[in-house]
C-alpha positions in Angstrom: 65.6 -52.2 -106.5 65.7 -55.2 -108.8 63.5 -54.6 -111.9 63.2 -55.8 -115.5 60.9 -54.6 -118.2 58.7 -57.6 -118.9 55.4 -55.8 -118.7 52.3 -57.6 -117.5 52.3 -61.3 -118.3 49.4 -62.5 -120.5 48.9 -66.2 -121.2 49.7 -67.0 -124.9 47.1 -69.6 -125.4 43.4 -69.1 -126.1 42.7 -72.0 -123.8 44.4 -70.2 -120.9 43.0 -67.4 -118.8 42.7 -64.2 -120.9 43.7 -61.8 -118.1 46.8 -60.3 -116.5 47.8 -62.1 -113.4 49.8 -61.4 -110.2 49.8 -65.1 -109.2 52.7 -67.5 -110.0 52.4 -69.2 -113.3 54.6 -71.0 -115.8 55.7 -69.4 -119.1 56.5 -69.4 -122.0 56.6 -65.7 -122.7 58.3 -63.7 -125.3 59.2 -60.1 -124.5 59.5 -57.2 -127.0 63.3 -57.7 -127.3 62.8 -61.3 -128.5 63.9 -63.0 -125.4 61.8 -66.2 -124.7 61.4 -67.1 -121.0 60.0 -70.4 -119.8 59.5 -70.8 -116.0 57.8 -69.4 -113.0 56.2 -65.9 -112.9 55.2 -63.7 -110.0 53.6 -60.3 -110.3 54.0 -60.5 -114.1 57.7 -61.1 -114.0 60.0 -64.1 -114.2 60.5 -65.2 -110.6 61.8 -68.5 -109.4 63.3 -71.2 -111.6 63.3 -70.6 -115.3 65.2 -70.6 -118.6 65.7 -67.8 -121.1 66.7 -67.9 -124.8 67.9 -64.8 -126.7 67.7 -64.3 -130.5 71.5 -64.4 -130.8 71.6 -68.0 -129.4 72.5 -67.1 -125.8 70.6 -68.9 -123.0 70.4 -69.0 -119.2 68.9 -71.5 -116.9 68.6 -70.7 -113.2 67.0 -68.5 -110.6 65.2 -65.3 -111.3 64.0 -62.6 -108.8 61.5 -59.9 -109.9 62.5 -60.3 -113.6 66.3 -60.5 -113.4 68.9 -63.3 -113.0 69.4 -63.6 -109.3 70.8 -66.6 -107.5 72.4 -69.7 -109.0 72.4 -70.1 -112.7 74.2 -71.3 -115.9 74.7 -69.0 -118.9 76.0 -69.7 -122.4 77.3 -67.0 -124.7 76.7 -68.5 -128.1 78.9 -66.1 -130.2 81.8 -66.2 -127.8 81.5 -69.9 -127.1 81.8 -69.2 -123.4 79.9 -70.2 -120.3 79.4 -69.3 -116.7 78.0 -71.4 -113.9 77.6 -69.7 -110.5 75.8 -66.9 -108.7 74.1 -63.8 -110.1 72.9 -60.7 -108.4 70.6 -58.2 -110.2 71.6 -59.6 -113.7 75.4 -59.4 -112.9 77.8 -62.3 -112.1 78.4 -62.0 -108.4 79.9 -64.5 -106.0 81.4 -67.9 -106.5 81.4 -69.2 -110.1 83.2 -70.8 -113.0 83.8 -69.0 -116.3 84.9 -71.1 -119.2 86.2 -69.9 -122.6 86.2 -71.7 -125.9 90.0 -71.9 -125.9 89.9 -74.0 -122.7 90.8 -71.2 -120.3 88.8 -71.5 -117.0 88.5 -69.2 -114.1 86.9 -70.4 -110.8 86.4 -68.0 -107.9 84.7 -64.8 -107.0 83.1 -62.7 -109.8 
């Protein structure tokens, strides 16, 4: 089962609804680990198209399913100066994709 610990989504603005929701809504939301997510939510978790930013400078733009990277996406590792564009399954690179390193090395294929 795919799961991530986002907890129930609460709207950050006083002008927004002040209750937890199970309906799709658009972020932004910051989880306890400092990750900022902007995108669609369903049942209190990132679900659908979205973008995440981590405190170390990494970021991901792509599809989410029940709180995890799942489907097509683009990920940047800030410290390693590397990137991956391709498919994810349950937060793991899985399927066709391209991994590029800072030194110019590139691998395209199954991950």
